[in-house]
N, C-alpha and C positions, 0 to 999 in steps of 0.2 A: 487920254488913252482910248476914247471912243472913236477917234478919227483915224487910227492907224492899225495896220495889220501886224506890223512888227516894230519892235523898239530896239535900238542899239545904244548901249552905254559906251561912250568913247572917252578914254582917259589917256592923256599925253599922246594924242593922235592915233591911238590904237583902239580897236574894238575890244572892250573888256567882256561884253556879254551881249547877245542878241537873241530875241525870242518874241513871242506874242505877249501883249500886256497881260492877258489872262494867265498864260503859263508862268510868267514871272511872278504874278501875285500868288499863284498856287504853290510855286516852289519856294519863294523867299518871303512872301507876305505872312502876316500874322493877323488873323481876324480877331477882334476883341469886342467886348461889351463894356460900355461906359455907363456908370450909374451915378446920378447926382442925387444927393440926399441931404437932409437937415440934421445937424448935430449941434445941440445947445443954441439953436437959433441961427446958426451959420451954415451956409451951403458948403458941402464937401463933395469931392468927386473921387471915384475909385474905378480902376480898369481891371477887367478880368479876361483871360483868354477864352475865346468862344468854344474851342474844342473841350469837351468835358464839363461844360458850365453847369449842367444839371447835377453833377456830383461834387461841385466845388463847395466845400463846407463854409468858407468865408463868404462867398456870394449868397448862399442860402441863409446864413446867419444875418447878413446885412438886410436882406429882404424881410426877414421876420422881426427885426429889432429897430429898424430906422424908418422914418417917414421918407419914402422915395419920391423925388420930384420927377425925374426922367430916367429912362433906360433906352439906350440906342446902340446899334452895332456900328462898327467902324472897320473898314479893311485898309490894308497898307496901300499907300500911294506909290506911284513909280519913283517919286523923289525919295521916299523912305527906303525903297529897295536899292536905289542907286547908292545912297549913303552906306547902306549895309554891305553891299557887294564891293564897292570901291574904297570905302573908308574916307571919302571926300564929300564935301558939301557941293551942291550945285552953285555955279557962278552965273549970275544974271547978266 
């Protein structure tokens, strides 16, 4: 999505949605934070929505009680948004 100004989702020969990649991500995407941590010697992973993260009791409890390995943010991909909007998977 760095190479295009606009993206069109085409389903059954018709344009289902057209907009800029940025606007599609703002409107349909969901930014999240993924935390990898150790529980009983095993690696576990949990995802939290980015909006309101500082007030998320589960996230704060995890940080206080578990040995965290990594924390990173993730934004929706255009593929995720296509599936959400059209209800169909991309065909290669």
